[in-house]
C-alpha positions as CSV (number, residue, x, y, z in Angstrom):
1,M,-0.1,-0.1,0.1
2,F,2.8,2.4,0.9
3,F,4.3,1.8,-2.5
4,L,1.4,3.4,-4.0
5,F,1.5,6.3,-1.4
6,Y,5.2,7.0,-2.2
7,D,4.6,6.8,-6.2
8,Y,6.2,10.0,-7.8
9,N,3.5,10.5,-10.4
10,M,0.2,9.3,-8.9
11,G,1.2,8.7,-5.3
12,L,-0.9,9.9,-2.4
13,F,1.9,11.9,-0.7
14,N,2.7,13.8,-3.9
15,Q,-1.0,14.5,-4.6
16,I,-1.3,16.0,-1.0
17,L,1.7,18.2,-1.7
18,M,0.3,19.3,-4.9
19,K,-3.0,20.3,-3.4
20,F,-1.2,22.7,-1.3
21,G,0.9,24.1,-4.0
22,A,4.2,22.3,-3.2
23,E,6.3,20.4,-5.6
24,K,6.3,16.7,-5.9
25,H,9.0,14.8,-3.9
26,L,10.9,11.7,-5.0
27,W,9.9,9.8,-2.0
28,M,12.1,6.6,-2.7
29,N,15.4,7.8,-2.8
30,E,18.7,7.5,-0.5
31,S,18.1,10.7,1.5
32,S,14.5,9.6,2.6
33,A,15.1,5.9,2.9
34,L,14.5,5.9,6.7
35,Y,11.2,8.1,6.4
36,M,10.1,5.5,3.9
37,I,10.1,3.0,6.5
38,A,9.2,5.2,9.6
39,I,5.8,6.5,8.1
40,P,4.1,3.0,7.6
41,T,5.4,1.9,11.0
42,I,4.2,4.7,12.8
43,W,0.9,4.6,10.9
44,Q,0.7,0.9,12.0
45,Y,1.1,1.4,15.7
46,V,-0.4,4.4,16.4
47,G,-3.9,3.1,16.7
48,F,-2.8,0.4,19.1
49,Y,-1.3,2.9,21.6
50,F,-4.2,5.2,21.1
51,V,-6.5,2.5,22.3
52,I,-4.3,1.7,25.3
53,V,-4.2,5.5,26.3
54,L,-8.0,6.0,25.7
55,T,-8.6,2.8,27.8
56,G,-6.7,4.5,30.6
57,I,-8.4,7.8,30.5
58,S,-11.8,6.0,30.6
59,T,-10.9,4.4,33.9
60,I,-10.7,7.9,35.5
61,P,-13.8,8.7,37.7
62,E,-16.1,11.4,36.2
63,D,-16.4,12.6,39.8
64,I,-12.7,13.9,39.7
65,Y,-13.4,16.1,36.6
66,E,-16.5,17.3,38.2
67,S,-14.8,18.4,41.2
68,A,-12.2,19.9,39.3
69,Y,-14.6,21.7,37.4
70,L,-16.3,23.0,40.4
71,D,-12.8,24.4,41.4
72,G,-12.6,26.3,38.3
73,I,-10.0,24.0,36.5
74,T,-10.9,23.6,32.8
75,G,-9.2,22.7,29.5
76,F,-5.5,22.4,29.4
77,K,-5.0,22.5,33.1
78,K,-7.3,19.5,33.4
79,T,-5.1,17.6,31.3
80,I,-1.9,18.5,32.9
81,Y,-3.1,18.4,36.5
82,I,-5.7,15.6,36.5
83,T,-5.4,13.3,33.4
84,L,-1.7,12.8,33.0
85,P,-0.8,12.2,36.6
86,L,-3.9,9.5,36.8
87,I,-2.7,7.6,33.7
88,K,1.1,7.9,34.4
89,G,1.3,4.1,34.6
90,V,-0.4,3.7,31.5
91,L,1.8,6.1,29.7
92,K,4.8,4.3,31.2
93,S,3.7,0.9,30.0
94,S,3.2,2.5,26.4
95,L,6.6,4.1,26.4
96,I,8.3,1.0,27.3
97,L,6.3,-1.0,24.7
98,V,7.1,1.6,22.1
99,I,10.8,1.7,23.0
100,T,11.3,-1.9,22.9
101,G,9.1,-2.5,19.9
102,T,11.4,-0.2,18.0
103,L,14.1,-2.8,18.5
104,K,12.2,-5.6,16.8
105,I,10.9,-3.9,13.8
106,F,11.4,-6.1,10.7
107,D,8.6,-6.9,8.6
108,L,7.9,-3.5,7.1
109,A,11.5,-2.4,6.9
110,W,12.4,-5.6,5.0
111,T,9.3,-5.6,2.8
112,I,10.0,-1.8,1.8
113,A,13.8,-1.8,1.6
114,P,15.1,-5.3,1.6
115,K,18.8,-5.9,2.4
116,G,19.3,-2.3,3.7
117,I,18.3,-0.6,0.1
118,P,19.8,1.8,-0.6
119,N,23.6,1.0,0.2
120,G,22.7,-0.3,3.7
121,K,21.1,2.9,4.9
122,T,17.8,1.4,6.0
123,Y,19.4,-1.6,8.3
124,L,17.7,-1.7,11.5
125,L,18.8,-4.1,14.3
126,G,16.4,-6.8,13.2
127,T,16.9,-6.6,9.5
128,Y,20.6,-6.4,10.0
129,Q,20.6,-9.5,12.1
130,Y,18.6,-11.4,9.5
131,H,21.0,-10.1,6.8
132,I,24.1,-11.2,8.8
133,V,22.6,-14.7,9.5
134,Y,20.9,-15.8,6.3
135,D,22.5,-13.8,3.5
136,A,26.2,-13.7,4.9
137,Y,26.1,-16.9,6.9
138,R,27.7,-15.5,10.2
139,V,25.3,-17.2,12.6
140,G,27.6,-16.4,15.5
141,D,27.5,-12.4,14.5
142,G,23.6,-12.9,14.1
143,C,23.3,-14.4,17.8
144,A,25.5,-11.5,19.1
145,I,23.3,-9.1,17.6
146,A,20.2,-10.9,19.2
147,V,21.9,-10.7,22.5
148,L,22.5,-6.9,22.0
149,I,18.9,-6.4,21.2
150,V,17.8,-8.0,24.4
151,V,20.4,-6.0,26.5
152,I,19.4,-2.9,24.8
153,G,15.6,-3.5,25.4
154,L,16.2,-4.4,29.1
155,G,18.4,-1.4,29.6
156,I,16.0,0.9,28.2
157,S,13.2,-0.5,30.2
158,L,15.0,-0.1,33.3
159,L,15.9,3.6,32.5
160,V,12.3,4.4,31.7
161,N,11.2,2.4,35.0
162,K,13.7,4.6,36.8
163,F,12.8,8.0,35.6
164,L,9.1,7.5,35.6
165,K,9.3,5.9,39.1
166,E,6.1,6.5,41.2
167,E,6.5,8.5,44.3
168,E,5.5,6.6,47.4
169,L,3.7,8.6,50.1
């Protein structure tokens, strides 16, 4: 689907640019190679995390918002002082899922730009590991990359937990 979006002549992205009076853009080139992968990946996961956050917001009792309204808190202040603190756990879980999920991206990257096309610029950890094991036949190096992915994921998760630690009363 995104190959159709990226098409120079009739692609959706260039049609949108032309509607706003901008020039067409060659999306499938070396300078925008990672954007070719990032846009559909973000598109794929935004809905998932939106549902998680929306579910967290729906668990907040209406009484809290009514009390805040009576105290004169509206709009942006309500979001900052009520909603975000009450869904901090949901946001922390979502952030950990996002960060560790980025380490395992493979399918879209390999489909859109297999073997790091162009010139190895689109290799991610998962696609590089696949290339090393199945194309270069270096299984030991592939295993080392797999361990590195796990270590990075654990390290980032621990850092996020440390920085977003709940204060105990």
